[in-house]
C-alpha positions in Angstrom: 0.0 0.0 0.0 1.4 3.4 -1.0 1.9 5.4 2.1 0.2 8.6 0.8 -2.3 7.6 -1.7 -4.3 5.2 0.3 -7.9 4.4 -0.1 -10.4 3.6 2.6 -11.5 0.0 2.8 -14.6 -1.6 1.2 -16.2 -3.4 4.1 -18.9 -5.4 2.4 -17.2 -8.1 0.3 -14.1 -10.0 -0.4 -12.1 -12.7 1.2 -12.1 -12.2 5.1 -8.4 -12.9 5.5 -7.4 -10.7 2.6 -9.7 -8.1 4.2 -7.9 -8.4 7.5 -4.7 -7.7 5.7 -6.0 -4.7 4.0 -7.2 -3.3 7.2 -3.9 -4.1 8.8 -2.0 -2.2 6.1 -4.5 0.8 6.2 -4.1 1.0 10.0 -0.3 1.0 9.8 -0.2 3.5 6.9 -2.5 5.8 8.9 -0.3 5.6 12.1 3.0 6.0 10.1 1.9 9.0 8.2 0.6 10.7 11.5 4.0 10.1 12.9 5.6 11.8 9.9 3.3 14.8 10.4 4.7 15.4 13.8 8.2 15.0 12.6 7.8 18.5 11.1 8.0 19.9 14.7 11.6 21.0 15.1 11.9 20.7 19.0 10.1 18.8 21.8 9.2 22.2 23.2 7.2 22.8 20.1 4.7 20.2 21.2 3.7 22.4 24.1 3.0 25.6 22.1 -0.6 26.6 21.4 -0.9 27.7 17.8 -4.5 28.7 18.4 -5.7 29.8 21.8 -9.0 28.1 21.2 -7.2 24.7 20.9 -4.9 22.6 22.9 -1.1 22.4 22.4 -0.1 19.8 19.9 1.1 17.4 22.5 -2.7 16.8 23.2 -3.4 15.8 19.6 -0.3 13.7 19.5 -1.8 11.6 22.3 -5.5 11.9 21.4 -5.6 9.9 18.2 -4.0 6.9 20.1 -6.1 7.1 23.2 -9.2 7.2 21.0 -8.5 3.8 19.9 -8.4 2.4 23.4 -11.3 4.4 24.8 -13.6 3.5 22.0 -12.6 -0.1 21.8 -13.3 -0.4 25.6 -16.7 1.1 25.1 -17.3 -1.4 22.3 -16.2 -4.3 24.6 -13.5 -5.3 22.0 -10.7 -5.0 24.6 -10.9 -5.1 28.3 -7.6 -3.6 29.6 -6.4 -0.1 29.5 -2.8 0.7 28.7 -2.3 4.0 30.5 -5.5 5.2 32.4 -4.0 8.7 33.1 -3.2 9.3 29.4 -6.6 7.8 28.4 -8.5 10.5 30.4 -6.1 13.4 29.8 -6.1 13.0 26.0 -9.7 12.0 25.7 -11.7 15.2 25.3 -11.2 18.8 24.1 -10.7 19.1 20.4 -13.4 21.7 19.3 -14.3 24.9 20.9 -17.3 23.7 22.9 -18.5 25.0 26.2 -17.4 21.9 28.0 -13.9 21.8 26.6 -11.3 22.5 29.3 -8.6 24.7 27.8 -7.3 25.9 31.1 -3.7 24.7 30.8 -3.2 25.0 34.6 -5.4 21.8 34.7 -2.8 19.8 32.6 0.5 18.4 33.6 1.5 17.4 30.1 3.8 14.4 29.8 7.1 14.3 28.0 7.0 13.8 24.2 9.1 10.6 24.5 6.4 9.2 27.0 3.6 9.9 24.6 5.5 8.5 21.7 6.2 5.3 23.7 2.5 5.1 24.5 1.5 5.5 20.9 3.6 2.6 19.9 2.1 0.5 22.7 -1.3 1.3 21.3 0.0 0.4 17.8 1.3 -3.0 19.0 -2.1 -3.7 20.8 -4.1 -2.8 17.6 -1.7 -4.9 15.4 -2.4 -7.9 17.5 -6.1 -7.3 17.6 -6.4 -6.8 13.9 -4.4 -10.0 13.3 -6.5 -12.2 15.7 -10.0 -10.9 16.0 -12.5 -13.1 14.3 -13.7 -11.4 11.0 -16.8 -11.9 9.0 -18.1 -9.8 6.2 -19.9 -7.5 5.8 -18.5 -5.2 8.5 -21.5 -3.2 9.8 -22.2 -0.8 12.6 -22.5 -3.4 15.2 -19.3 -5.3 14.3 -16.2 -4.8 16.5 -14.3 -4.1 13.3 -16.4 -1.0 12.9 -14.7 0.3 16.1 -11.3 -0.4 14.5 -12.2 1.5 11.4 -13.6 4.3 13.5 -10.2 4.7 15.2 -8.4 4.7 11.8 -10.7 7.2 10.1 -10.6 9.4 13.2 -6.8 9.4 13.1 -7.0 10.6 9.5 -9.3 13.5 10.5 -6.6 14.6 13.0 -3.9 14.2 10.4 -5.6 17.2 8.7 -6.7 19.3 11.7 -3.2 18.9 13.3 -1.6 20.0 10.0 -3.7 23.2 10.2 -2.4 23.9 13.7 1.2 23.2 12.6 0.7 25.7 9.9 0.0 28.3 12.6 3.2 27.7 14.6 6.1 30.1 14.3 8.2 29.2 11.3 11.3 28.6 13.5 9.5 25.9 15.3 8.9 23.7 12.2 10.9 22.1 9.5 10.1 21.5 5.9 10.6 17.8 5.1 10.8 16.1 1.7 7.8 13.8 2.5 5.6 17.0 2.7 6.7 18.5 -0.6 5.1 21.7 -1.9 3.6 22.1 -5.3 6.2 23.8 -7.5 3.5 25.3 -10.0 2.6 29.0 -9.5 1.6 31.9 -11.6 -1.4 34.0 -12.5 -4.9 32.5 -12.5 -7.3 32.6 -15.4 -10.3 35.0 -15.2 -13.0 33.5 -13.0 -16.4 33.3 -14.6 -20.0 32.2 -13.6 -21.2 29.1 -15.6 -24.9 27.9 -15.6 -25.8 24.8 -13.6 -29.1 23.2 -14.5 -31.5 22.6 -11.6 -32.7 19.3 -10.5 -33.1 16.8 -7.6 -30.3 15.7 -5.3 -30.5 12.7 -3.0 -28.2 12.9 0.0 -27.4 10.3 2.6 -25.1 7.3 2.7 -27.3 4.1 2.6 -26.8 1.7 5.5 -25.3 -1.0 3.2 -22.8 1.3 1.6 -19.4 -0.4 1.3 -17.3 2.3 2.9 -17.0 3.4 6.5 -19.3 6.5 7.4 -19.8 8.7 10.3 -23.3 9.0 11.8 -24.2 12.3 10.2 -23.8 10.7 6.7 -26.6 8.3 7.2 -30.3 8.9 6.7 -31.9 10.6 3.9 -32.4 14.1 2.4 -34.0 14.8 -0.9 -34.2 18.3 -2.4 -35.2 20.1 -5.6 -32.4 22.5 -6.5 -33.2 25.6 -8.6 -30.9 26.4 -11.4 -28.0 28.7 -10.5 -24.6 29.8 -11.8 -21.3 28.7 -10.2 -17.8 30.1 -10.4 -15.8 28.0 -12.6 -12.7 28.1 -10.4 -12.2 28.4 -6.6 -11.5 31.9 -5.6 -7.8 32.4 -6.0 -5.4 34.4 -4.0 -5.4 36.9 -6.8 -9.2 37.3 -7.0 -9.3 37.7 -3.2 -6.6 40.4 -3.3 -9.1 42.8 -4.8 -11.2 42.5 -1.6 -8.2 43.2 0.6 -6.9 46.1 -1.5 -10.4 47.6 -1.5 -10.1 48.0 2.3 -13.0 45.5 3.0 -11.4 44.1 6.1 -12.0 47.5 7.6 -15.6 48.1 6.3 -18.3 46.5 8.4 -20.9 46.7 5.6 -19.7 43.6 4.1 -19.6 41.4 7.1 -22.3 39.7 9.2 -22.6 40.6 12.7 -20.8 37.5 13.8 -18.2 38.2 11.1 -17.5 41.7 12.1 -17.2 40.8 15.8 -14.7 38.1 14.8 -12.7 40.7 12.6 -12.8 43.3 15.4 -11.6 40.7 17.9 -8.7 39.4 15.7 -7.9 42.8 14.0 -7.5 40.9 10.9 -6.5 42.7 7.8 -6.0 39.9 5.3 -6.1 36.1 5.4 -4.4 34.2 8.1 -1.9 32.5 6.0 -0.8 35.5 4.0 2.4 37.3 5.1 2.8 40.9 4.3 6.4 42.1 3.7 8.3 44.9 2.0 9.4 42.3 -0.6 5.7 41.6 -1.4 3.1 39.1 -0.3 4.2 35.7 0.9 2.2 32.6 1.7 2.6 30.3 4.7 2.3 26.7 3.8 2.4 24.0 6.5 6.1 24.3 7.2 7.5 27.0 4.8 7.2 30.6 3.6 7.0 31.0 -0.1 6.4 33.8 -2.7 2.6 34.3 -3.0 1.3 31.8 -5.7 -1.6 34.0 -7.0 -3.2 31.1 -8.8 -3.7 28.9 -5.8 -7.0 29.0 -4.0 -7.3 31.5 -1.1 -7.7 30.0 2.3 -10.0 31.7 4.7 -12.7 31.0 7.3 -16.5 31.1 6.5 -16.9 34.6 7.8 -14.3 36.0 5.5 -15.8 34.0 2.5 -19.2 35.4 3.2 -17.9 38.9 3.5 -16.2 38.5 0.1 -19.4 37.3 -1.5 -21.4 40.3 -0.1 -18.8 42.6 -1.7 -18.7 40.7 -4.9 -22.5 41.1 -5.1 -22.4 44.8 -4.6 -19.6 45.0 -7.2 -21.4 43.0 -9.8 -25.0 43.7 -9.0 -25.6 39.9 -9.0 -27.0 37.8 -6.1 -23.7 36.2 -5.1 -23.3 33.9 -2.1 -21.8 30.6 -1.1 -23.4 27.5 -2.3 -25.6 25.4 -0.1 -24.7 21.8 0.5 -27.5 20.8 -1.9 -26.2 23.0 -4.7 -22.6 21.6 -4.1 -24.0 18.1 -4.6 -26.0 19.3 -7.7 -22.9 20.5 -9.3 -20.7 17.5 -8.2 -23.4 15.1 -9.7 -23.7 17.0 -13.0 -20.0 16.9 -13.5 -19.9 13.2 -12.9 -17.1 13.2 -10.3 -16.4 9.5 -9.3 -16.4 8.6 -5.7 -13.3 7.3 -4.1 -14.0 3.5 -4.6 -14.5 4.1 -8.4 -11.3 6.2 -9.0 -9.1 4.9 -11.7 -6.7 7.7 -10.8 -7.1 10.5 -8.2 -9.2 13.1 -9.9 -7.9 16.1 -8.0 -5.3 17.4 -5.5 -6.7 15.1 -2.8 -5.8 12.1 -0.7 -2.2 13.3 -0.5 -1.7 11.9 -4.0 -0.2 15.1 -5.4 1.4 17.5 -3.0 1.3 18.7 0.6 0.0 22.0 -0.4 -2.5 23.6 -2.6 -1.9 23.9 -6.3 -3.2 26.2 -9.1 -7.0 26.5 -9.4 -6.9 25.5 -13.0 -4.9 22.3 -12.6 -7.7 19.7 -12.1 -10.8 19.9 -14.3 -14.0 18.0 -13.7 -16.6 18.6 -16.3 -16.7 22.3 -17.1 -15.5 23.2 -13.6 -12.3 22.9 -11.7 -11.6 21.5 -8.2 -15.0 20.2 -7.4 -13.2 18.0 -5.0 -9.6 18.5 -3.6 -7.2 21.4 -3.3 -9.0 23.1 -0.4 -12.3 22.5 1.4 -15.2 24.6 0.1 -17.3 26.5 2.7 -21.1 26.4 2.2 -24.0 28.4 3.5 -25.4 25.3 5.2 -25.1 24.8 8.9 -24.8 21.1 9.5 -28.0 19.3 10.5 -29.2 15.7 10.8 -30.8 13.9 7.9 -34.1 12.3 8.3 -33.5 8.9 10.1 -30.2 10.2 11.7 -29.0 7.9 14.5 -26.2 8.3 16.9 -23.5 5.6 16.9 -23.5 4.2 20.6 -19.6 4.2 20.6 -19.2 7.8 19.5 -22.2 9.8 20.5 -20.4 13.2 20.4 -19.1 13.1 16.8 -22.0 15.0 15.3 -24.6 16.0 17.8 -22.6 18.9 19.4 -22.4 20.5 16.0 -26.1 20.5 15.3 -26.5 24.1 16.8 -26.5 26.2 13.6 -23.1 27.5 14.4 -21.0 24.9 12.4 -21.1 25.3 8.7 -20.5 22.4 6.3 -17.3 22.2 4.2 -17.4 20.0 1.2 -15.0 18.6 -1.3 -11.9 17.8 0.8 -8.3 19.3 0.6 -4.9 18.1 -0.4 -4.6 16.3 2.9 -8.1 14.9 3.1 -7.8 11.2 3.1 -10.0 8.1 3.8 -13.5 8.9 4.6 -12.8 12.7 4.2 -12.2 12.1 0.5 -15.7 10.5 -0.2 -18.8 12.0 -1.8 -20.9 11.5 1.5 -18.5 13.1 3.9 -20.0 15.7 6.0 -17.7 17.8 8.1 -18.5 21.1 9.8 -16.6 23.7 11.7 -17.3 26.9 13.6 -17.5 29.8 11.2 -14.4 31.5 12.6 -12.3 28.4 12.5 -9.5 27.8 10.0 -9.0 24.6 8.0 -7.3 24.2 4.6 -10.5 25.7 3.3 -11.5 28.2 0.6 -14.7 28.7 -1.4 -16.5 28.9 -4.7 -19.2 31.5 -5.1 -22.5 31.1 -6.9 -25.2 33.3 -8.2 -28.7 32.3 -7.1 -31.9 34.0 -6.1 -33.0 30.8 -4.2 -33.3 31.4 -0.5 -30.9 29.6 1.8 -32.7 27.0 4.0 -31.2 26.6 7.5 -32.5 23.4 9.1 -32.7 24.7 12.8 -32.3 21.8 15.0 -32.6 23.9 18.3 -35.5 21.6 19.3 -33.7 18.7 20.6 -35.2 15.7 18.5 -33.0 12.8 19.8 -35.8 10.8 21.5 -33.8 9.5 24.4 -32.3 12.9 25.1 -35.8 14.5 24.9 -37.1 11.9 27.5 -34.3 13.0 29.8 -35.0 16.7 29.2 -38.7 16.0 30.2 -37.7 13.9 33.2 -35.5 16.7 34.5 -37.6 19.7 33.6 -41.0 18.5 32.7 -44.2 18.0 34.7 -44.6 15.4 37.4 -46.1 12.1 36.2 -48.5 10.1 38.3 -47.7 12.3 41.4 -44.2 11.1 41.6 -42.0 14.0 42.7 -39.2 15.1 40.3 -36.3 12.6 41.0 -33.5 15.1 40.2 -34.9 17.7 42.5 -35.5 15.1 45.2 -31.9 13.9 45.0 -30.7 17.5 45.4 -33.1 18.1 48.4 -31.8 15.0 50.1 -28.2 15.9 49.5 -28.7 19.6 50.7 -30.4 18.3 53.9 -27.5 15.9 54.6 -25.0 18.8 54.1 -26.6 21.0 56.8 -23.8 21.8 59.3 -21.1 20.5 56.9 -18.8 22.4 54.5 -20.6 23.1 51.2 -17.6 23.9 48.9 -17.5 21.7 45.8 -20.0 19.1 44.7 -19.7 16.5 42.0 -22.8 15.3 40.1 -21.7 12.2 38.3 -23.9 11.1 35.5 -25.5 14.5 35.5 -27.4 13.8 32.2 -29.1 17.1 31.3 -28.2 18.9 34.5 -31.2 19.6 36.8 -29.6 18.2 39.9 -26.4 20.2 39.4 -28.3 23.4 39.1 -30.5 22.6 42.3 -27.3 21.8 44.2 -25.7 25.1 43.3 -29.0 26.9 44.0 -29.1 25.3 47.4 -25.9 26.6 48.7 -22.9 24.8 47.1 -20.1 27.3 46.1 -19.3 25.2 43.0 -20.9 22.2 41.2 -19.3 20.2 38.6 -21.6 18.0 36.4 -20.0 15.1 34.5 -21.5 12.7 32.1 -20.0 10.2 29.7 -22.7 10.8 27.1 -22.4 13.9 25.0 -26.0 13.5 23.9 -27.0 14.4 27.5 -24.4 16.8 28.9 -24.3 19.0 25.8 -27.9 19.8 26.7 -26.9 20.6 30.2 -24.1 22.9 28.8 -26.6 24.6 26.6 -29.0 25.1 29.6 -26.0 26.6 31.5 -25.1 28.9 28.6 -28.5 30.0 27.5 -30.7 29.4 30.5 -33.3 27.5 28.3 -33.8 24.3 26.4 -36.2 23.3 23.8 -37.1 19.7 23.0 -39.4 17.7 20.8 -41.1 15.0 22.9 -42.3 11.8 21.3 -46.1 11.4 21.5 -47.1 8.6 19.2 -45.2 7.3 16.1 -43.8 10.4 14.3 -46.0 12.8 16.2 -44.1 15.0 18.6 -44.9 17.8 21.0 -42.7 20.9 21.4 -41.5 22.1 24.8 -39.4 25.0 26.1 -38.2 25.2 29.7 -36.0 27.8 31.4 -33.9 27.9 34.5 -35.8 31.0 35.6 -39.1 29.1 35.8 -37.5 26.8 38.4 -35.8 29.6 40.3 -32.5 28.4 39.1 -31.3 31.3 37.0 -28.7 32.5 39.5 -27.2 29.0 39.8 -25.7 29.1 36.3 -22.6 31.0 37.5 -21.6 28.2 39.9 -22.2 25.2 37.6 -19.8 23.7 35.0 -20.4 20.7 32.8 -17.8 18.3 31.3 -17.6 15.0 29.5 -15.8 12.3 31.5 -15.6 8.7 32.1 -16.5 8.0 35.8 -14.4 4.8 35.7 -11.3 6.8 34.6 -11.6 10.4 35.8 -9.0 12.9 34.9 -6.7 14.0 37.6 -8.3 17.5 37.9 -11.5 16.3 39.2 -11.0 16.1 43.0 -11.6 18.0 46.3 -15.3 17.3 46.6 -17.4 17.6 49.8 -20.2 15.8 48.2 -20.3 13.2 45.3 -23.7 12.2 43.9 -24.0 9.2 41.6 -27.6 9.1 40.7 -28.6 5.9 38.8 -25.1 5.6 37.5 -23.4 2.5 38.9 -25.4 -0.1 37.0 -24.6 1.7 33.7 -20.8 1.7 34.2 -18.5 -0.8 32.5 -16.5 -1.2 35.8 -18.7 -0.1 38.8 -16.1 -1.8 41.1 -13.3 0.3 39.8 -15.4 3.5 40.2 -16.4 2.6 43.8 -12.8 1.6 44.8 -11.3 4.9 43.5 -13.9 7.6 44.2 -12.5 8.2 47.7 -9.4 9.7 46.0 -11.6 12.5 44.7 -13.2 13.5 48.1 -12.4 15.6 51.0 -12.2 13.9 54.4 -15.6 13.4 55.9 -17.2 14.1 52.6 -20.5 12.3 51.6 -21.0 9.9 48.8 -24.7 9.5 47.8 -25.7 6.7 45.6 -29.0 5.9 44.0 -29.7 2.8 41.8 -32.5 0.6 40.6 -29.8 -2.1 40.4 -30.8 -3.0 36.8 -27.7 -5.0 36.1 -27.2 -6.0 32.4 -24.3 -7.4 30.4 -25.3 -4.6 27.8 -23.3 -2.4 30.2 -21.0 -4.4 32.2 -19.7 -8.1 32.3 -21.4 -10.1 35.1 -18.2 -10.4 37.1 -18.4 -6.5 37.5 -21.9 -6.6 38.9 -22.2 -5.6 42.5 -25.4 -7.7 42.9 -28.1 -9.5 41.0 -26.4 -13.0 41.1 -26.1 -15.9 43.4 -23.0 -16.9 45.4 -22.7 -20.4 47.0 -26.5 -20.7 46.2 -27.3 -17.4 48.1 -28.5 -14.2 46.4 -26.2 -11.2 46.4 -28.1 -7.9 46.2 -26.8 -4.6 45.0 -26.6 -3.3 48.6 -24.5 -6.1 49.6 -22.0 -5.4 46.9 -22.0 -1.7 47.8 -21.1 -2.5 51.3 -18.4 -5.0 50.4 -16.6 -2.5 48.2 -17.1 0.7 50.2 -16.8 -0.6 53.8 -13.0 -0.2 54.0 -13.2 3.5 53.5 -16.8 4.6 54.1 -19.4 4.4 56.8 -23.0 3.9 55.8 -25.2 6.6 57.3 -28.7 5.7 58.2 -31.0 3.2 56.4 -31.3 2.9 52.6 -34.4 4.7 51.3 -36.6 4.2 48.3 -36.8 7.0 45.7 -39.2 6.5 42.8 -38.7 8.0 39.3 -40.6 8.1 36.0 -39.4 8.2 32.5 -42.0 9.2 29.8 -41.3 7.5 26.5 -44.5 8.4 24.7 -47.9 9.8 25.9 -49.0 6.3 26.7 -45.8 4.6 27.7 -43.8 5.3 30.9 -41.1 3.6 32.9 -41.9 3.7 36.6 -38.8 2.6 38.7 -37.7 2.7 42.2 -34.1 3.5 43.1 -32.4 2.7 46.4 -30.6 5.7 47.9 -27.8 5.1 50.2 -25.4 7.7 52.0 -21.8 6.9 52.7 -19.3 9.1 54.7 -15.7 9.0 53.9 -13.7 7.9 57.1 
């Protein structure tokens, strides 16, 4: 397998042993090329620099891709043993500018580069053995353990690209140009751009479930649309074409910018594109690891806000309705020009998949139909904020790949860049970034009078997440008091006369208990949940003070609900609550010093409840309280039977959940009082409810 120009693997057919070798080769190629990317960093100290203050230093991303394999394969129950629990929590979360990302560098004691490199090779050895020995049957589907392996490989290829963007933002004296990452030698003046007609028609989006290639969750489902005819620029906007916008003083003129765009421009004090370098000798361009004379016929690389400002200016200059294309329009153009998908390539049809150079190239270098660079060279910004297709489903092993971006703040980029490989270089790929983020991304403009449809997903439509929203913030059912509020009231009563500094709400779901604890007197409350589909809503409630969700009623019928913290008297609690994603069985080091830990209906959903209970004392202050509620609904869906605390027989006698709690906690905790029953109700539909009774126990750290 050629190291650079690799293709993602067809998962539906072939000889299983041959397929095993293909995946093994693909895995090692992905790992090796990732190593080669980091070889461009000149010093070990370079790994600890932050090229972008909204992102971690590169040491995080160096470790992240490897820990992802271990974390996801443990969730998928493909492997059982961790390699380095500390690394697998430190490098787990924090790669996009989300409200729950912790970018406070004081919370991190980054390890040495050599230690992370050694860890990476441990992971590589584990995966090598796994791929060589794991039973393999075809086709490989969502449920297959091999899907988890492919997930890790394709995830690493995403970070190959995003890390290259961060490297491109490092000081030049911190990087080195290597032959492996060769720059396109072709440069000159671009041809005159022109608008060409595109016939309207129907587009059908969505990767079918039986598609032979790996796909991320947002690619599945269906979306059909009738696209009105429009005109599209024959070429991507070149550096030369964009220079007119710069020289017209448009970076200093707010009339061309959206409100969001002007705020960004004022904050950054930007005067020209990020990768342009202004000097007395003329304009230069920063590539990944070099500075070169400006290639005016290469595509300009800007964020979405800059691209939209250019389109607004261009519209005024030409008197035409100029804007970015929508996702549907990009697909219409792609389909009309007959661009083959990756599995059908005879040869690479553009500057993509690392098959050509480690940089952009002239905008008139690769022709597809009457247009150029429909795929490759640089990603292309669209007008469309990413949204879920009809039938969208979250993959249970990676529930935070897409759902955090369904907020209308992340616009889709299409087509791939020179370093887009694997899944990124397929027709169905749907990647989205905040509009102020930088990738290897530029744009093509269109002329169209058709309105831009924004699919606003602010009403949470994930049925399980909506159920939890209603359980936390909805009306009482059958006279059963709100469980989350009851938990908080019991905890607050227990804390009377005790220090109420910092509380930890483990398994916080959508956050009601955390807010109640803060409102009741805790100086600070941290809510943690492993599932992004839940805690992203808690974070939204903390940010906005409100949530909207679509509650299933019957079949496809839903009812729409809006709840606010103010209506529960919790508005003032927002400032004392923080939410993060974390694994309760492998908590990052920074989570410690708690006077109260609440684990509400959590332990029977953990993959290792014994590990959690045997280590939680390390996170608590002396005399602190651990409050546990559980219906003890043990299931091998969540943990192997040997991890269960109860629900089995030993020497012929039943072992109950409370027995298991006592056995594990007794060495370090004292049980206070008697267990008490605490009922709760989950509404599934208007006629179907789950009515359960949790047992609440209180434990004091000795």
